[in-house]
VMD Tcl script that draws the C-alpha trace (Angstrom):
set ca {
  {4.21 5.21 19.32}
  {7.21 6.62 17.46}
  {5.12 9.51 16.10}
  {2.86 9.94 19.13}
  {-0.29 9.05 17.18}
  {-3.78 8.21 18.39}
  {-5.09 4.81 17.26}
  {-8.62 6.09 16.71}
  {-7.74 8.86 14.22}
  {-7.07 8.73 10.52}
  {-3.45 9.57 9.70}
  {-2.32 11.80 6.87}
  {1.35 11.50 5.89}
  {2.73 14.58 4.12}
  {6.14 14.33 2.47}
  {7.88 16.65 0.06}
  {11.34 15.13 -0.08}
  {14.26 15.58 2.27}
  {14.61 19.28 1.46}
  {10.87 19.90 1.62}
  {8.52 21.31 -0.97}
  {7.20 24.85 -0.64}
  {3.89 24.16 -2.34}
  {3.19 21.05 -0.28}
  {4.10 22.84 2.96}
  {1.97 25.90 2.17}
  {-0.92 23.67 1.08}
  {-0.66 21.60 4.26}
  {-0.58 24.82 6.25}
  {-3.84 25.85 4.54}
  {-5.38 22.47 5.42}
  {-4.49 22.89 9.07}
  {-5.84 26.44 9.13}
  {-9.10 25.20 7.54}
  {-9.41 22.63 10.35}
  {-8.42 19.31 8.79}
  {-7.41 17.99 12.23}
  {-10.85 18.84 13.62}
  {-12.23 16.32 11.10}
  {-10.67 13.44 13.04}
  {-7.33 13.50 11.24}
  {-3.79 13.63 12.55}
  {-0.77 14.51 10.45}
  {2.76 13.17 10.16}
  {4.48 15.99 8.29}
  {7.99 15.96 6.88}
  {8.51 19.64 6.21}
  {12.11 19.43 5.05}
  {14.93 21.09 6.95}
  {14.55 24.46 5.21}
  {10.88 24.82 6.25}
  {10.82 23.17 9.67}
  {11.46 26.18 11.93}
  {8.97 28.38 10.09}
  {6.22 25.75 10.22}
  {6.97 24.82 13.83}
  {6.57 28.48 14.84}
  {3.31 28.68 12.90}
  {1.93 25.43 14.36}
  {3.43 24.93 17.84}
  {2.96 21.46 19.33}
  {1.19 22.89 22.37}
  {-1.65 24.26 20.21}
  {-1.60 21.66 17.42}
  {-1.25 18.30 19.16}
  {-2.45 16.35 16.10}
  {0.28 17.82 13.89}
  {3.44 15.74 14.23}
  {6.09 17.71 12.39}
  {9.63 16.63 11.48}
  {12.38 18.19 9.37}
  {13.20 14.68 8.13}
  {11.76 11.24 8.85}
  {14.36 8.50 9.30}
  {11.82 5.70 9.63}
  {9.77 6.09 6.48}
  {8.75 2.44 6.77}
  {6.91 3.25 10.00}
  {5.51 6.52 8.62}
  {4.05 4.66 5.64}
  {2.73 1.91 7.92}
  {0.92 4.49 10.08}
  {-0.54 6.42 7.13}
  {-4.08 6.12 5.86}
  {-3.55 8.74 3.12}
  {-0.27 10.07 1.68}
  {0.43 13.46 0.08}
  {3.67 13.41 -1.88}
  {5.67 14.69 -4.81}
  {5.84 12.26 -7.73}
  {9.50 11.46 -8.19}
  {10.57 7.95 -9.17}
  {11.60 6.92 -5.63}
  {8.38 8.21 -4.07}
  {6.29 6.45 -6.73}
  {8.11 3.14 -6.28}
  {7.71 3.34 -2.49}
  {4.00 4.16 -2.76}
  {3.43 1.23 -5.14}
  {5.04 -1.15 -2.65}
  {3.29 0.15 0.49}
  {-0.08 0.43 -1.30}
  {-1.42 3.57 0.31}
  {-4.02 5.95 -1.17}
  {-1.94 8.82 -2.52}
  {-2.46 12.40 -3.61}
  {0.43 13.31 -5.88}
  {1.51 16.92 -6.36}
  {4.22 16.80 -9.03}
  {7.00 19.34 -8.86}
  {6.94 21.63 -11.91}
  {10.64 22.36 -11.41}
  {12.15 19.11 -12.69}
  {13.70 18.11 -16.00}
  {11.18 17.39 -18.76}
  {8.31 17.56 -16.23}
  {8.86 13.87 -15.44}
  {6.98 14.04 -12.12}
  {3.80 15.07 -13.94}
  {4.24 12.14 -16.33}
  {4.72 9.79 -13.36}
  {1.59 11.10 -11.61}
  {-0.47 11.00 -14.81}
  {0.50 7.35 -15.39}
  {-0.82 6.40 -11.93}
  {-3.85 8.65 -12.17}
  {-4.92 7.08 -15.50}
  {-4.88 3.67 -13.81}
  {-6.92 4.88 -10.83}
  {-3.85 4.34 -8.63}
  {-3.44 7.92 -7.33}
  {-5.05 11.34 -7.37}
  {-3.14 13.94 -9.36}
  {-3.27 17.49 -8.05}
  {-1.34 20.07 -10.04}
  {1.16 22.18 -8.14}
  {-0.61 25.45 -9.06}
  {-3.94 24.06 -7.74}
  {-2.65 22.48 -4.54}
  {-3.07 25.37 -2.14}
  {-6.67 25.99 -3.18}
  {-7.75 22.36 -3.52}
  {-5.73 20.08 -1.23}
  {-8.11 20.43 1.73}
  {-11.17 19.38 -0.29}
  {-9.32 16.50 -2.00}
  {-8.13 15.13 1.36}
  {-11.55 15.64 2.95}
  {-13.34 13.89 0.07}
  {-10.92 10.98 0.27}
  {-11.30 10.84 4.06}
  {-15.06 10.52 3.67}
  {-14.89 7.89 0.91}
  {-13.57 4.52 2.13}
  {-14.44 2.85 -1.19}
  {-12.26 5.31 -3.10}
  {-9.41 4.82 -0.62}
  {-9.68 1.06 -1.03}
  {-9.74 1.32 -4.83}
  {-6.68 3.60 -4.88}
  {-4.89 1.27 -2.47}
  {-5.57 -1.84 -4.56}
  {-4.73 -0.16 -7.86}
  {-1.42 1.34 -6.72}
  {-0.40 -1.88 -4.98}
  {-0.95 -3.83 -8.20}
  {1.77 -1.71 -9.84}
  {4.46 -2.50 -7.25}
  {7.32 -4.82 -8.19}
  {8.44 -6.43 -4.96}
  {11.34 -8.38 -6.43}
  {12.82 -5.58 -8.57}
  {16.35 -6.25 -7.33}
  {16.18 -9.83 -8.64}
  {14.93 -8.60 -12.03}
  {17.76 -6.09 -12.25}
  {20.36 -8.69 -11.27}
  {19.00 -11.20 -13.83}
  {19.12 -8.58 -16.59}
  {22.67 -7.60 -15.65}
  {23.80 -11.24 -15.75}
  {22.15 -11.75 -19.17}
  {24.00 -8.75 -20.54}
  {27.31 -9.92 -19.10}
  {26.84 -13.35 -20.73}
  {26.06 -11.72 -24.11}
  {29.03 -9.32 -23.90}
  {31.72 -10.93 -21.73}
  {34.63 -8.81 -20.65}
  {37.75 -9.73 -22.67}
}
mol new
graphics top color blue
foreach p $ca { graphics top sphere $p radius 0.5 }
foreach p [lrange $ca 0 end-1] q [lrange $ca 1 end] { graphics top cylinder $p $q radius 0.2 }
display resetview
């Protein structure tokens, strides 16, 4: 209800961080222009504040009722819950969230980060069959077909879901606290 979704349609969640990601937004734009919503999909799309007005003008709600666009999503828990497939960057926070929620993910790592760590994150999941890695330079040309193939393949979605979920650490805070206490005991403050 929060996003105005239809219960009988598959939901694609597109997120590129709070500021947005140009490649992800342009690739999503291509998907919409190629008719991804006519294939029974609806989209929750966090464009980022810098891209919102441009994308809203390009895809007005009156003409694109299955495109639910936001500059920022405050309730990511509900966005993840509604999603059947997620398109995201591959930063550490995004990866940890995806591992906990266990959603089939297409990761488009940002090439503009220190030591290309997002690519390393995405490769680690991809090698384990826990996500699909799509390089930034290939996203605009290939995102539509990757989403459409995943949409048509429930077995692949289920496999990705199970594999990514197996990597999630639900009690990470407890592990961190235990490690901190061990270190304090070994090196007490004098």
